[in-house]
C-alpha positions in Angstrom: 89.5 90.4 115.3 91.6 91.0 112.2 89.9 90.8 108.8 91.3 91.1 105.4 89.2 92.1 102.5 90.4 91.9 98.9 89.1 93.5 95.8 90.0 94.3 92.2 89.8 90.9 90.6 88.0 90.2 87.4 88.3 89.1 83.8 91.1 90.5 81.6 92.6 89.7 78.3 96.1 88.4 78.0 98.5 91.2 78.1 96.2 93.3 80.2 96.5 94.7 83.8 94.7 94.5 87.1 95.4 96.0 90.4 94.4 94.0 93.5 93.8 95.7 96.8 93.6 94.3 100.4 92.4 96.3 103.3 93.0 95.0 106.8 91.1 95.8 110.0 92.6 96.0 113.4 95.6 97.7 114.9 99.4 97.5 114.2 99.2 97.1 110.5 102.6 98.4 109.9 104.1 95.5 111.9 102.6 92.8 109.6 104.4 91.1 106.8 101.9 91.1 103.9 101.7 88.8 101.0 99.7 87.8 97.9 99.2 84.1 97.3 97.2 82.4 94.5 95.6 79.0 93.9 94.6 77.7 90.6 92.1 74.9 90.1 93.7 71.6 90.9 96.9 73.2 92.2 98.3 74.1 95.6 98.4 77.6 96.9 101.6 79.3 96.0 103.3 82.6 96.9 103.1 85.4 94.4 104.7 88.3 96.3 105.4 89.4 99.8 106.4 92.7 101.5 107.8 93.0 105.0 107.2 95.6 107.5 110.4 97.2 106.3 109.2 97.1 102.7 111.5 94.4 101.5 109.8 92.5 98.7 110.1 89.0 97.3 108.4 87.6 94.2 107.8 84.3 92.6 110.0 83.7 89.6 106.9 83.4 87.4 105.8 87.0 88.1 109.1 88.9 88.4 109.2 91.9 86.2 105.4 91.8 85.8 103.9 92.2 89.2 104.6 94.8 91.9 103.6 94.5 95.5 103.3 97.7 97.6 101.7 98.8 100.9 100.2 102.0 102.4 100.4 101.8 106.1 98.2 104.9 106.6 95.4 103.2 104.6 96.1 99.7 106.1 96.3 98.4 102.7 98.5 96.3 100.4 98.3 96.2 96.7 99.4 94.0 93.8 99.8 95.6 90.4 99.7 93.0 87.8 100.8 93.8 84.2 101.3 91.7 81.1 98.9 89.2 82.4 99.0 85.6 81.1 96.3 82.8 81.1 98.5 81.0 83.6 98.0 83.8 86.1 94.3 82.7 86.3 93.6 81.8 89.9 92.0 83.0 93.1 94.3 85.4 94.7 94.5 85.6 98.5 95.9 88.3 100.8 97.9 87.3 103.8 99.0 89.2 106.9 101.5 87.6 109.3 103.1 88.9 112.5 104.6 86.5 115.0 102.4 83.5 115.5 99.5 85.4 114.0 98.6 84.5 110.4 95.4 85.9 108.7 93.8 85.3 105.3 91.3 87.1 103.1 88.5 85.5 101.3 90.1 85.6 97.9 89.4 87.4 94.7 89.1 85.7 91.3 91.5 86.7 88.5 90.7 85.3 85.1 93.0 85.9 82.1 91.3 84.9 78.8 90.6 86.1 75.4 
């Protein structure tokens, strides 16, 4: 059974930084496309950033230049470095792993940007 566990969320002031981490259990991590998604209250879940097995990355326009996604296959982990945070970045952030027909989600970690 594949499980994803996120960490690193919290309360931060506007302009601050946070680094989210996601560790995945199971085998063949390097084959998975990994992604970070977020859901704010009353809104639909949206893609924040993705990284393929070949380390190609894609970002939502709203976070380009501020967020960076990376992965460490040896540690079976994916990260989201978030800089210059804004109140509108407040949401529950979810880690996703996808390979073929398999699609897995973590439980989410809350990020709150507020003064």
